[in-house]
C-alpha positions as CSV (number, residue, x, y, z in Angstrom):
1,X,-45.3,-55.1,-42.5
2,X,-47.9,-53.8,-45.2
3,X,-48.8,-50.6,-46.6
4,X,-52.2,-49.4,-46.7
5,X,-52.6,-50.6,-50.1
6,X,-51.7,-54.3,-48.8
7,X,-48.2,-54.6,-50.3
8,X,-45.6,-56.4,-48.3
9,X,-42.6,-54.0,-47.7
10,X,-40.4,-56.4,-46.0
11,X,-38.7,-59.7,-47.1
12,X,-39.9,-62.7,-45.3
13,X,-38.4,-66.1,-45.1
14,X,-39.1,-67.6,-41.8
15,X,-42.0,-67.1,-39.6
16,X,-39.8,-67.2,-36.4
17,X,-36.2,-66.9,-35.6
18,X,-36.3,-70.5,-34.0
19,X,-37.4,-71.6,-37.8
20,X,-34.5,-69.8,-39.2
21,X,-32.2,-71.1,-36.6
22,X,-33.2,-74.8,-37.2
23,X,-32.8,-74.5,-40.8
24,X,-29.2,-73.0,-40.5
25,X,-28.5,-76.1,-38.3
26,X,-29.7,-78.6,-40.8
27,X,-27.6,-76.8,-43.6
28,X,-24.5,-76.8,-41.4
29,X,-25.3,-80.5,-40.6
30,X,-25.5,-81.2,-44.5
31,X,-22.3,-79.3,-45.0
32,X,-20.4,-81.4,-42.2
33,X,-21.7,-84.9,-43.5
34,X,-21.0,-83.8,-47.2
35,X,-24.5,-83.9,-48.2
36,X,-24.8,-80.1,-49.0
37,X,-24.2,-79.1,-52.6
38,X,-24.7,-75.3,-53.3
39,X,-26.5,-73.9,-55.9
40,X,-23.6,-72.3,-57.7
41,X,-21.8,-75.7,-57.6
42,X,-24.7,-77.5,-59.0
43,X,-25.3,-75.8,-62.1
44,X,-24.3,-77.5,-65.4
45,X,-24.8,-76.4,-68.9
46,X,-27.6,-78.1,-70.9
47,X,-25.0,-78.9,-73.5
48,X,-22.8,-80.6,-70.9
49,X,-25.8,-82.6,-69.3
50,X,-26.7,-83.7,-72.9
51,X,-23.3,-85.0,-73.5
52,X,-23.4,-86.9,-70.2
53,X,-20.8,-84.8,-68.8
54,X,-20.6,-83.0,-65.4
55,X,-19.6,-79.5,-64.7
56,X,-18.8,-80.8,-61.0
57,X,-16.0,-83.0,-62.0
């Protein structure tokens, strides 16, 4: 939805419900096979990365 000044007023992520459902199914599949890594789990401090350490271990 747009205002008269052409500004978007609602959040858009997927064009259709089907696209959203397909994305959800792919994420669920990755979680089931162990391929999925959440963004919060993937975070590592630059200092740890520089030392060759891992925040995931």
